[in-house]
BALOFI-543540 format. One record per residue (C-alpha): residue in one letter; y, x, z. Coordinates in steps of 0.5 Angstrom, whole numbers, m for minus. Layout:
N
<'a',<Y,X,Z>>
...
***
This chain:
622
<'x',<m72,143,m172>>
<'x',<m69,143,m165>>
<'x',<m67,136,m165>>
<'x',<m74,134,m167>>
<'x',<m77,138,m161>>
<'x',<m72,135,m156>>
<'x',<m74,128,m158>>
<'x',<m81,130,m158>>
<'x',<m80,132,m151>>
<'x',<m76,126,m149>>
<'x',<m82,122,m152>>
<'x',<m87,126,m148>>
<'x',<m83,125,m141>>
<'x',<m82,118,m142>>
<'x',<m89,116,m143>>
<'x',<m91,120,m137>>
<'x',<m86,116,m133>>
<'x',<m89,110,m136>>
<'x',<m96,112,m134>>
<'x',<m93,114,m127>>
<'x',<m90,107,m126>>
<'x',<m96,104,m128>>
<'x',<m100,108,m123>>
<'x',<m96,107,m118>>
<'x',<m95,99,m119>>
<'x',<m103,99,m119>>
<'x',<m103,102,m112>>
<'x',<m98,97,m110>>
<'x',<m103,92,m112>>
<'x',<m109,95,m109>>
<'x',<m113,90,m105>>
<'x',<m113,94,m98>>
<'x',<m118,89,m95>>
<'x',<m124,91,m101>>
<'x',<m130,93,m97>>
<'x',<m128,90,m91>>
<'x',<m134,87,m87>>
<'x',<m133,82,m81>>
<'x',<m134,84,m75>>
<'x',<m132,78,m71>>
<'x',<m125,76,m69>>
<'x',<m123,83,m68>>
<'x',<m123,84,m75>>
<'x',<m116,83,m77>>
<'x',<m113,86,m70>>
<'x',<m115,93,m72>>
<'x',<m109,93,m77>>
<'x',<m105,87,m76>>
<'x',<m104,86,m68>>
<'x',<m97,85,m69>>
<'x',<m98,79,m73>>
<'x',<m103,76,m68>>
<'x',<m98,77,m63>>
<'x',<m93,73,m67>>
<'x',<m98,68,m68>>
<'x',<m99,67,m61>>
<'x',<m92,66,m59>>
<'x',<m91,61,m64>>
<'x',<m92,53,m63>>
<'x',<m97,53,m68>>
<'x',<m101,57,m64>>
<'x',<m99,54,m57>>
<'x',<m98,47,m58>>
<'x',<m92,48,m53>>
<'x',<m85,50,m54>>
<'x',<m78,49,m53>>
<'x',<m75,42,m54>>
<'x',<m68,43,m58>>
<'x',<m67,36,m60>>
<'x',<m70,31,m55>>
<'x',<m67,27,m50>>
<'x',<m72,26,m45>>
<'x',<m77,30,m41>>
<'x',<m78,37,m39>>
<'x',<m75,43,m43>>
<'x',<m82,46,m45>>
<'x',<m86,40,m49>>
<'x',<m92,39,m54>>
<'x',<m99,36,m55>>
<'x',<m102,41,m51>>
<'x',<m101,37,m45>>
<'x',<m96,32,m44>>
<'x',<m94,29,m51>>
<'x',<m96,22,m52>>
<'x',<m97,18,m59>>
<'x',<m99,12,m62>>
<'x',<m105,15,m65>>
<'x',<m110,18,m60>>
<'x',<m105,18,m55>>
<'x',<m106,25,m51>>
<'x',<m111,30,m51>>
<'x',<m113,30,m44>>
<'x',<m120,30,m43>>
<'x',<m122,32,m50>>
<'x',<m120,39,m52>>
<'x',<m126,40,m55>>
<'x',<m125,35,m61>>
<'x',<m117,36,m61>>
<'x',<m118,43,m62>>
<'x',<m122,43,m69>>
<'x',<m115,43,m72>>
<'x',<m112,49,m68>>
<'x',<m111,55,m71>>
<'x',<m115,58,m65>>
<'x',<m123,59,m65>>
<'x',<m124,54,m59>>
<'x',<m121,57,m52>>
<'x',<m114,53,m50>>
<'x',<m108,57,m52>>
<'x',<m104,60,m46>>
<'x',<m97,64,m46>>
<'x',<m100,70,m43>>
<'x',<m101,75,m48>>
<'x',<m108,78,m47>>
<'x',<m113,81,m51>>
<'x',<m118,75,m51>>
<'x',<m112,70,m53>>
<'x',<m111,75,m59>>
<'x',<m118,75,m61>>
<'x',<m118,67,m60>>
<'x',<m113,67,m67>>
<'x',<m117,64,m73>>
<'x',<m112,68,m79>>
<'x',<m117,65,m84>>
<'x',<m116,58,m83>>
<'x',<m109,60,m86>>
<'x',<m110,65,m90>>
<'x',<m117,64,m94>>
<'x',<m118,57,m98>>
<'x',<m125,58,m98>>
<'x',<m126,59,m91>>
<'x',<m130,54,m87>>
<'x',<m132,54,m80>>
<'x',<m137,51,m75>>
<'x',<m137,50,m68>>
<'x',<m143,53,m64>>
<'x',<m143,53,m56>>
<'x',<m135,51,m56>>
<'x',<m133,57,m60>>
<'x',<m132,57,m68>>
<'x',<m136,61,m72>>
<'x',<m136,62,m80>>
<'x',<m140,57,m83>>
<'x',<m147,60,m85>>
<'x',<m146,57,m92>>
<'x',<m140,62,m94>>
<'x',<m140,69,m95>>
<'x',<m136,71,m89>>
<'x',<m135,78,m92>>
<'x',<m132,76,m99>>
<'x',<m127,71,m95>>
<'x',<m124,77,m91>>
<'x',<m124,81,m97>>
<'x',<m120,76,m101>>
<'x',<m115,74,m96>>
<'x',<m108,71,m99>>
<'x',<m102,68,m96>>
<'x',<m103,60,m94>>
<'x',<m103,55,m100>>
<'x',<m103,48,m100>>
<'x',<m110,47,m98>>
<'x',<m110,51,m92>>
<'x',<m104,47,m89>>
<'x',<m107,40,m91>>
<'x',<m114,41,m88>>
<'x',<m110,40,m81>>
<'x',<m104,36,m83>>
<'x',<m107,31,m88>>
<'x',<m112,29,m83>>
<'x',<m108,28,m77>>
<'x',<m110,22,m73>>
<'x',<m118,22,m76>>
<'x',<m117,21,m83>>
<'x',<m114,23,m90>>
<'x',<m106,21,m89>>
<'x',<m108,17,m83>>
<'x',<m102,20,m79>>
<'x',<m96,22,m83>>
<'x',<m97,17,m89>>
<'x',<m94,22,m94>>
<'x',<m98,28,m93>>
<'x',<m105,27,m96>>
<'x',<m111,32,m99>>
<'x',<m109,30,m106>>
<'x',<m103,34,m105>>
<'x',<m107,40,m106>>
<'x',<m110,38,m113>>
<'x',<m106,33,m116>>
<'x',<m103,33,m122>>
<'x',<m99,26,m122>>
<'x',<m92,27,m122>>
<'x',<m91,20,m120>>
<'x',<m95,21,m113>>
<'x',<m91,27,m111>>
<'x',<m86,31,m116>>
<'x',<m85,37,m112>>
<'x',<m93,38,m110>>
<'x',<m96,36,m117>>
<'x',<m100,42,m120>>
<'x',<m95,42,m126>>
<'x',<m90,46,m129>>
<'x',<m84,43,m126>>
<'x',<m87,42,m119>>
<'x',<m94,46,m115>>
<'x',<m89,48,m109>>
<'x',<m92,51,m104>>
<'x',<m91,49,m97>>
<'x',<m87,55,m96>>
<'x',<m82,53,m101>>
<'x',<m79,48,m96>>
<'x',<m81,50,m90>>
<'x',<m78,57,m88>>
<'x',<m82,62,m85>>
<'x',<m81,68,m80>>
<'x',<m85,72,m76>>
<'x',<m91,66,m77>>
<'x',<m86,61,m74>>
<'x',<m85,55,m79>>
<'x',<m78,51,m80>>
<'x',<m78,44,m80>>
<'x',<m80,38,m75>>
<'x',<m81,31,m76>>
<'x',<m78,26,m71>>
<'x',<m84,25,m67>>
<'x',<m85,32,m66>>
<'x',<m83,35,m60>>
<'x',<m82,43,m60>>
<'x',<m78,46,m65>>
<'x',<m82,52,m68>>
<'x',<m76,55,m72>>
<'x',<m69,53,m71>>
<'x',<m67,53,m79>>
<'x',<m64,48,m82>>
<'x',<m68,45,m88>>
<'x',<m64,42,m94>>
<'x',<m66,39,m101>>
<'x',<m60,42,m104>>
<'x',<m60,50,m104>>
<'x',<m58,56,m108>>
<'x',<m65,55,m112>>
<'x',<m67,48,m111>>
<'x',<m62,42,m113>>
<'x',<m55,46,m112>>
<'x',<m49,42,m110>>
<'x',<m53,35,m110>>
<'x',<m50,34,m103>>
<'x',<m43,36,m105>>
<'x',<m37,31,m107>>
<'x',<m39,32,m115>>
<'x',<m47,33,m114>>
<'x',<m49,27,m118>>
<'x',<m46,27,m125>>
<'x',<m46,21,m130>>
<'x',<m53,21,m134>>
<'x',<m57,17,m138>>
<'x',<m59,14,m131>>
<'x',<m52,12,m128>>
<'x',<m45,12,m131>>
<'x',<m39,16,m128>>
<'x',<m37,10,m123>>
<'x',<m44,10,m120>>
<'x',<m45,17,m120>>
<'x',<m38,17,m116>>
<'x',<m41,11,m111>>
<'x',<m48,16,m110>>
<'x',<m43,22,m108>>
<'x',<m40,17,m103>>
<'x',<m47,16,m100>>
<'x',<m49,23,m99>>
<'x',<m45,24,m92>>
<'x',<m49,18,m89>>
<'x',<m55,17,m93>>
<'x',<m61,22,m93>>
<'x',<m64,24,m100>>
<'x',<m70,22,m98>>
<'x',<m68,15,m97>>
<'x',<m66,13,m104>>
<'x',<m72,18,m107>>
<'x',<m78,15,m103>>
<'x',<m78,8,m105>>
<'x',<m85,7,m102>>
<'x',<m90,12,m99>>
<'x',<m98,12,m98>>
<'x',<m98,11,m105>>
<'x',<m105,13,m109>>
<'x',<m105,19,m113>>
<'x',<m108,17,m120>>
<'x',<m112,23,m121>>
<'x',<m116,22,m114>>
<'x',<m122,18,m112>>
<'x',<m120,17,m105>>
<'x',<m115,12,m103>>
<'x',<m108,15,m100>>
<'x',<m107,9,m95>>
<'x',<m104,11,m88>>
<'x',<m106,8,m81>>
<'x',<m101,2,m79>>
<'x',<m105,0,m73>>
<'x',<m111,1,m68>>
<'x',<m114,m3,m63>>
<'x',<m118,2,m58>>
<'x',<m121,m5,m55>>
<'x',<m125,m6,m62>>
<'x',<m130,0,m62>>
<'x',<m134,1,m69>>
<'x',<m139,6,m71>>
<'x',<m137,11,m76>>
<'x',<m143,13,m80>>
<'x',<m138,18,m83>>
<'x',<m135,22,m77>>
<'x',<m142,20,m73>>
<'x',<m138,17,m67>>
<'x',<m135,11,m65>>
<'x',<m128,10,m67>>
<'x',<m122,4,m65>>
<'x',<m121,m1,m70>>
<'x',<m116,2,m75>>
<'x',<m112,m2,m80>>
<'x',<m110,2,m86>>
<'x',<m105,0,m92>>
<'x',<m101,3,m98>>
<'x',<m96,3,m102>>
<'x',<m91,1,m96>>
<'x',<m84,0,m96>>
<'x',<m80,5,m91>>
<'x',<m77,2,m85>>
<'x',<m70,5,m85>>
<'x',<m66,7,m79>>
<'x',<m60,12,m77>>
<'x',<m62,19,m74>>
<'x',<m57,24,m72>>
<'x',<m63,29,m71>>
<'x',<m65,27,m64>>
<'x',<m71,24,m62>>
<'x',<m74,20,m56>>
<'x',<m81,21,m55>>
<'x',<m85,19,m49>>
<'x',<m89,24,m45>>
<'x',<m94,23,m40>>
<'x',<m92,21,m33>>
<'x',<m86,18,m36>>
<'x',<m84,11,m34>>
<'x',<m86,6,m39>>
<'x',<m81,1,m42>>
<'x',<m80,m4,m47>>
<'x',<m76,m4,m53>>
<'x',<m72,m10,m54>>
<'x',<m72,m9,m61>>
<'x',<m79,m9,m62>>
<'x',<m82,m12,m56>>
<'x',<m86,m6,m56>>
<'x',<m87,0,m52>>
<'x',<m84,6,m56>>
<'x',<m88,12,m56>>
<'x',<m82,15,m61>>
<'x',<m75,13,m63>>
<'x',<m70,16,m68>>
<'x',<m63,17,m64>>
<'x',<m57,15,m68>>
<'x',<m53,9,m70>>
<'x',<m48,6,m75>>
<'x',<m42,9,m71>>
<'x',<m45,15,m70>>
<'x',<m41,21,m74>>
<'x',<m47,25,m74>>
<'x',<m52,20,m76>>
<'x',<m55,19,m83>>
<'x',<m59,14,m86>>
<'x',<m67,16,m86>>
<'x',<m74,13,m88>>
<'x',<m79,12,m83>>
<'x',<m86,10,m83>>
<'x',<m87,5,m77>>
<'x',<m94,3,m74>>
<'x',<m97,0,m67>>
<'x',<m103,2,m63>>
<'x',<m106,m2,m57>>
<'x',<m106,3,m51>>
<'x',<m107,2,m44>>
<'x',<m102,1,m38>>
<'x',<m103,2,m31>>
<'x',<m99,m4,m28>>
<'x',<m97,m2,m21>>
<'x',<m95,5,m24>>
<'x',<m92,3,m30>>
<'x',<m95,9,m34>>
<'x',<m99,9,m40>>
<'x',<m106,12,m39>>
<'x',<m108,18,m43>>
<'x',<m115,14,m45>>
<'x',<m120,20,m45>>
<'x',<m122,20,m53>>
<'x',<m128,24,m52>>
<'x',<m132,19,m48>>
<'x',<m129,13,m52>>
<'x',<m132,17,m59>>
<'x',<m139,18,m56>>
<'x',<m140,11,m52>>
<'x',<m135,6,m55>>
<'x',<m133,4,m48>>
<'x',<m126,3,m47>>
<'x',<m126,2,m40>>
<'x',<m130,8,m38>>
<'x',<m125,12,m42>>
<'x',<m119,9,m39>>
<'x',<m122,10,m32>>
<'x',<m123,17,m34>>
<'x',<m116,18,m36>>
<'x',<m114,15,m30>>
<'x',<m118,20,m26>>
<'x',<m115,26,m31>>
<'x',<m108,24,m29>>
<'x',<m110,24,m22>>
<'x',<m109,17,m21>>
<'x',<m115,12,m17>>
<'x',<m120,10,m22>>
<'x',<m119,3,m19>>
<'x',<m112,3,m22>>
<'x',<m111,m4,m25>>
<'x',<m109,m4,m33>>
<'x',<m107,m8,m38>>
<'x',<m107,m8,m46>>
<'x',<m100,m7,m49>>
<'x',<m98,m5,m56>>
<'x',<m94,1,m57>>
<'x',<m90,3,m63>>
<'x',<m87,9,m67>>
<'x',<m83,11,m72>>
<'x',<m85,17,m76>>
<'x',<m80,21,m81>>
<'x',<m82,21,m88>>
<'x',<m80,27,m93>>
<'x',<m86,28,m98>>
<'x',<m89,23,m104>>
<'x',<m82,24,m108>>
<'x',<m83,21,m115>>
<'x',<m79,22,m121>>
<'x',<m72,21,m120>>
<'x',<m72,15,m125>>
<'x',<m76,12,m119>>
<'x',<m70,13,m114>>
<'x',<m67,6,m111>>
<'x',<m62,3,m115>>
<'x',<m55,0,m112>>
<'x',<m58,m7,m112>>
<'x',<m64,m6,m109>>
<'x',<m61,m4,m102>>
<'x',<m54,m8,m103>>
<'x',<m56,m14,m107>>
<'x',<m62,m16,m103>>
<'x',<m66,m15,m96>>
<'x',<m72,m14,m99>>
<'x',<m72,m6,m100>>
<'x',<m67,m5,m94>>
<'x',<m64,m10,m89>>
<'x',<m57,m8,m88>>
<'x',<m54,m13,m84>>
<'x',<m60,m12,m79>>
<'x',<m57,m5,m79>>
<'x',<m50,m7,m78>>
<'x',<m47,m8,m84>>
<'x',<m44,m14,m83>>
<'x',<m37,m16,m84>>
<'x',<m32,m17,m78>>
<'x',<m27,m21,m82>>
<'x',<m27,m27,m87>>
<'x',<m24,m25,m94>>
<'x',<m19,m31,m93>>
<'x',<m15,m27,m88>>
<'x',<m12,m23,m93>>
<'x',<m14,m27,m100>>
<'x',<m13,m34,m102>>
<'x',<m20,m37,m104>>
<'x',<m23,m34,m110>>
<'x',<m30,m33,m113>>
<'x',<m34,m26,m110>>
<'x',<m35,m21,m116>>
<'x',<m41,m19,m113>>
<'x',<m42,m13,m108>>
<'x',<m40,m7,m113>>
<'x',<m34,m9,m116>>
<'x',<m32,m12,m109>>
<'x',<m33,m5,m106>>
<'x',<m30,m1,m111>>
<'x',<m24,m5,m111>>
<'x',<m23,m4,m104>>
<'x',<m26,3,m102>>
<'x',<m24,6,m109>>
<'x',<m18,3,m112>>
<'x',<m15,2,m105>>
<'x',<m18,7,m101>>
<'x',<m19,2,m95>>
<'x',<m24,5,m89>>
<'x',<m30,0,m87>>
<'x',<m26,m1,m81>>
<'x',<m22,m6,m85>>
<'x',<m27,m11,m86>>
<'x',<m33,m9,m82>>
<'x',<m35,m6,m75>>
<'x',<m36,1,m77>>
<'x',<m32,7,m80>>
<'x',<m33,12,m85>>
<'x',<m27,16,m84>>
<'x',<m28,23,m82>>
<'x',<m29,25,m75>>
<'x',<m33,29,m70>>
<'x',<m38,28,m64>>
<'x',<m34,29,m58>>
<'x',<m39,28,m53>>
<'x',<m46,30,m53>>
<'x',<m51,29,m47>>
<'x',<m56,35,m46>>
<'x',<m63,35,m43>>
<'x',<m63,36,m35>>
<'x',<m66,42,m32>>
<'x',<m68,45,m25>>
<'x',<m71,38,m24>>
<'x',<m75,37,m17>>
<'x',<m78,32,m13>>
<'x',<m71,29,m10>>
<'x',<m66,33,m15>>
<'x',<m64,35,m22>>
<'x',<m58,38,m26>>
<'x',<m55,34,m31>>
<'x',<m52,37,m37>>
<'x',<m48,36,m43>>
<'x',<m43,39,m48>>
<'x',<m36,36,m50>>
<'x',<m31,38,m55>>
<'x',<m23,36,m52>>
<'x',<m21,35,m59>>
<'x',<m14,39,m57>>
<'x',<m13,34,m52>>
<'x',<m13,34,m44>>
<'x',<m20,32,m42>>
<'x',<m23,30,m36>>
<'x',<m31,29,m36>>
<'x',<m36,26,m32>>
<'x',<m43,23,m32>>
<'x',<m46,16,m31>>
<'x',<m53,16,m28>>
<'x',<m58,11,m25>>
<'x',<m66,9,m26>>
<'x',<m64,5,m32>>
<'x',<m59,4,m37>>
<'x',<m54,1,m33>>
<'x',<m53,7,m29>>
<'x',<m49,5,m23>>
<'x',<m47,12,m21>>
<'x',<m42,17,m23>>
<'x',<m41,24,m21>>
<'x',<m34,27,m20>>
<'x',<m29,28,m26>>
<'x',<m29,35,m28>>
<'x',<m22,37,m32>>
<'x',<m24,41,m38>>
<'x',<m18,43,m41>>
<'x',<m15,41,m48>>
<'x',<m19,46,m53>>
<'x',<m22,45,m60>>
<'x',<m29,48,m58>>
<'x',<m35,45,m54>>
<'x',<m35,46,m47>>
<'x',<m42,46,m43>>
<'x',<m41,41,m37>>
<'x',<m46,40,m31>>
<'x',<m47,36,m25>>
<'x',<m52,37,m19>>
<'x',<m55,30,m17>>
<'x',<m59,29,m10>>
<'x',<m62,24,m6>>
<'x',<m67,22,m12>>
<'x',<m74,19,m11>>
<'x',<m80,22,m12>>
<'x',<m84,20,m19>>
<'x',<m78,16,m21>>
<'x',<m75,16,m28>>
<'x',<m67,17,m28>>
<'x',<m62,16,m34>>
<'x',<m56,19,m35>>
<'x',<m50,20,m40>>
<'x',<m44,24,m41>>
<'x',<m37,21,m41>>
<'x',<m30,23,m42>>
<'x',<m24,19,m40>>
<'x',<m22,16,m46>>
<'x',<m29,12,m47>>
<'x',<m33,17,m51>>
<'x',<m40,17,m49>>
<'x',<m46,22,m50>>
<'x',<m53,19,m52>>
<'x',<m57,16,m46>>
<'x',<m62,22,m44>>
<'x',<m67,21,m38>>
<'x',<m72,26,m34>>
<'x',<m77,24,m29>>
<'x',<m77,27,m22>>
<'x',<m83,30,m19>>
<'x',<m88,26,m15>>
<'x',<m92,31,m12>>
<'x',<m87,37,m11>>
<'x',<m91,44,m11>>
<'x',<m98,40,m11>>
<'x',<m97,37,m18>>
<'x',<m102,33,m21>>
<'x',<m109,37,m24>>
<'x',<m106,35,m32>>
<'x',<m100,39,m31>>
<'x',<m102,45,m26>>
<'x',<m104,49,m33>>
<'x',<m98,47,m36>>
<'x',<m94,49,m30>>
<'x',<m97,56,m30>>
<'x',<m95,57,m37>>
<'x',<m88,55,m36>>
<'x',<m87,60,m30>>
<'x',<m90,65,m34>>
<'x',<m85,63,m40>>
<'x',<m79,63,m36>>
<'x',<m81,69,m31>>
<'x',<m80,64,m25>>
<'x',<m83,67,m19>>
***
């Protein structure tokens, strides 16, 4: 009998405990926003001011931040002031239009943490999928068509649709800018369009699944973006996604390829990015959307067209779809043209570059990546040799490109009478999305058997020796057998037949951004790893990549860790672009970096005055 009472007591206690846990669980899932009423921009701040401060400090809000992977320009860059691209160019003169994709309510962002800046943050843009806003007197307010109280009562973590409303529509249209981010990514179930984001059991990933977030800062940047918001490495192979794929045995024999082919793939991962094989084409159409997912490949501001959809004039925009990428070696550093920099022509394309991935076949830090390539006609001030920030607000309203260019000259503090010409600019943009199922990945012969998909000889994969130097004349067995015989069976390095090596090595010399730039002087910087050998370092510098000047040699010892090195150069000409690179006595060189001395000294051009004040606040200059 006592045992029965004991068991009954245990049962009652168990039921009570279960009820308590359920009650606590219900409490934990309580909607704390239920019953809220919209009180304007200050509504979120009543409870979440700490989060607003995080947003206000982020690159998403400021459109300005520290450049950690750029080779030219000042340390602080962003689209708010000096960034230039091959789409709308620069936002100067048209904040009212460009701010439609800013996470603010209309005021320009500032580094100053003030109540007005915190109240300018539009939390709902990212945290409510049904939120809509309209602009009234220069300020965004909730669209009268929505129930704003219901909106604030049902906020949530960002979903793809929140991110895509801005990131898919850059450049003025769906998928125009990136080429691999379209509005279709919000709802498509087509795995052939994007295996990761298609709404299926094996996909449906949120943007945050790959883009790590911390304190409202977001990891990940394209090659053409300036600032780094969150400096956290991104990888296709993690503990939860594709584990071990970038390792020496990451790809195993399967129905897709043999053991020999798997070994070949594993040899590639050190020098070929995952995206290169897994994005054979981009700007593909999703099968279940009415819209086209084509991307912009060229624009011409000299040919205005009226857009009834946008109710404004637009430049002539050429779009295309189902495109093959351009392939370039990239070491994660980028050149990005900035406003006021001396323009130059890339001999490889004969165009004026606005963005370039930095890297090369012999750079041990470089991998082969896929890029979108596009062009745009843009005005160049001939006497100044500067690209002109065409005022898009005037162009969109009137279609008058000449008036828009003259207004741009005025905004840059130049004379409206400055002569200008029409030049072709171009840009490379990293591709990361629109990955189809693995069965559609590139095969060996698509890259090595033809130049249709990838022109390897043009990228430096040419033979520097003749086979007859080692063999009697014989018939070639084809690339795969020839490569396996020499590389796999005989363990020969590429250098035996080519002008590049794939032996293990490290980067000895790295050029870094210049700082302390004034009208007539600057400090140029670098990092050098002696690699255990006694090493002496100096810098080459000048107004072109021929340099012509060197700094005094500096011994840095024989350690095995990177050593920071710097040199101050003076006697420079105001308003002039200078190139520089770090060099060691054994001939190792860093990449070419550049900076532009100030033309106006303390009295900077009008366009830079606001940026200058922000930079002084950011680094506490007095």
